[in-house]
C-alpha angles and dihedrals in degrees: 000000000000092000093051090047090052090048091051092049089051089051093050091050091047091052094050089046092053093044093051094048092047090051092051092051091051091048097050096042088047088058088056090054098255129136115217119226101169136010113189123184116228102206094176099052110119097218092073094053102055120114092251094048107042094126093056134092127200120228133187108220130190135172142108137301126224087271092058093249121140119246135181127192143156120250128197113202131188133201089251091063098257115146127194120194114212139167093025110185100206129090118257092238090063094056105043114177091356092064091048090059090047088051090055088052093055089055092065147320093258096053089044091057095049092045098050117007104023113198100020095136094048090048090052094043089057090047091050089050091049091047092050092050091048092047091052092043093051093037100052096079093030096051092046098047117105113262092240091057097050112121129172134246091005093062091064097050117101145084090308091063089046089050089052092054088050091049089052091050092053096044089047091052090051098054118030094188098047102061091118089053092051090049092052093048096048095043091048090056093060089046090051091054089058095040094053092049089047092050092046096049093044092050086060098036120009091197094070128093097034088166096052096135091055091047090054091045089054092047088053093051097046093045091044093053095047091046092047092049093053094043090046094053089049090052092050092051090048091051092045092050106040096163092052091047091053094049090051095055 
C-alpha cells in the first residue's frame, strides 16, 4: 500500500512538472509570435540527464510562425521556468529580432531569462517564499495536533489557508502571464503540509496513515481551490482595470 501511494505521489509531481514546463514553452514561444501545434517530450535525450541539468526536460516543438510558416525546434525547459531553444529549423532571416532572442537563449539559461522572460527567477523566488510561509502557517497547527484528532479537510482550514489565497491573488496581480505558476506553487504548499505530517508519523509508526493517497488527494483539492480562488480574483481585477494591468506589466 505504501509503495503504491509513493508511486501515485511521484506520478502527481511528474504530471505537475510536465504541465508547468509545457506552459512555459508555450508562453515563451508565444512571445516570439509562434503558435504551438505539438509539444512532444523526449525522455531519452541525454541533455536532460547530465549532472548540471537534472531538473530539465527536453521537448520537440512544432507549430507555425506569424507568417504561417511551419517551424520545428527543440526546447530544454527547467523547473524554474527557464527555456532554451535549440536546433531551430528556420533561417535567421525569417525570424529577425525574434531569432536573435532565441539565439541568446541557446547560449545559456541565464541569458535566455534576461532576453525573453526577464525576472523569472526573482518571481519564482518570491513564489517559493510565499509558498513556504503559507506551508508553515497552515502546518503549524496541523503538525502539532495529536494523530487521533487529525481530520481532513478540516485540519487544513484556518487563517493559513486564507493567507494562501491572498498570496495567490497578490502574485497573480504581479505577473499576468504566470497564473499557472502561482497556482502550482500555492497548491504545492498545501500538499507539502500533509506530506510532512505523513512522513513524520510514518517514521515513528509505519502503520499510520493507511489512507495516505486520499489524504494527498484531499490536500491537492483544498490547495487547488484556495489557489484558484486567489488567482481568479487577480484575473477578475485585472480584467476590470485594463489600464492598471497594462501599466503593471
